[in-house]
N, C-alpha and C positions, 0 to 999 in steps of 0.2 A: 769377222762376219762378213763385211760385203763381199768379200773375195768369193769366199761357199760358195752367193747366191752368184753372183757373176759364172761360177763354175756351171751350177746346175742348171742357170739360166742356158748358157751354151750346150750343155749334152741333150734337154730337152728342145730346145730349140731348133737343133738340127734335126734329134730323133725326130717329133711333134714335122718338122718340114718334111721329111722325107717321104713318110707314112702319107700324108697328106699332097704329096705328087707323084705320089705312086713308084715312086723308087722303083725299080724291077727288085733289087733283094727284097723288099720289103713286102714285097707283094707275094714273094716265094716262100718268105717265113713265116705268113699269115696263111697259105693253102695247107701249111704242113702242120701248123701251132692246134691245137685243140681246144680253139676259139671262132665262129666265125669269119671269116675273110671277111663279111663286108661291116667289120667292125675296125679296120683300118682307116679310115680313112676320122672317124668319131673319135679314134682312141690320140692318133695324129693333133685335130684339133684340140683338145684338153691339152695334150705335148706342148701345144704351142702357148695354151691360158697359160698353164703352170709356169711355161719361162717369164714370160711378160711381169707374172703376179710376181717371180724373184725379182726381178729387176725394179721391180716398183717398190718390192718389201727394202731397196736396200733405204729409203727414207720413209719408209711406211710401216712399222712392227703391225700393223693385223695383215696386209698384202704375204708379210713374211711369214707369219702363220701358219695362213691357207696356203702359201707356196709350199711351206716345207711338209705341212700333214700331206696334202695334195699327194707329193712325190715319193712320201714314204708308201703309202696305200699303195699308189701305181707300180713304185718299185716289189712290192711285197706279190702284190698280181703277177709282173712281169715274170719275176722270183718264178711262182709257180709254173706260169708257164712255158718257160725255157726247159725246166725241169720236165713237167709232162712232155714237153717235145723231143724230148731227147736232147736236147742243144750240148754241143761241147764243153766244157768246164769253162772254158776261156769266154766264150758268149755268155750263158749261164751265169757267171760270176761279174760281170759287168751291172745288173739288175740291185742284188743285194750291196755290191760297193757302193751304188749312185743311193741306195736308201738312207746308206749308212751315214753316206756323205749329208743327206738327206736330215739326220737326226742331228747330226752335228753342229750344224746350220740352229736346226731349232733350239736346241739346249744354249747354244752359245747369242743366243738373240740378248 
């Protein structure tokens, strides 16, 4: 269980930090996706917070539940955004796979 939350923390932490920092590929993605590009920064902050909660969740079931549920919702939305943005299957697949990892982490608590 702890390993899954560490993996999720790494995924969400890296993705969120890239969005917050305005890494060029994240800026480009938000310009072509069917959502407001102004959401890049707040989405990045949410992802970083979820990553921190996942790490706290290793020792605290409440934080683990909140982080896993937040990640499941985030990845459901991300899957929709990737599909609507006509992203390549390999890029689109990352979101539902990450969401599935969060589901497994949640049910193994």
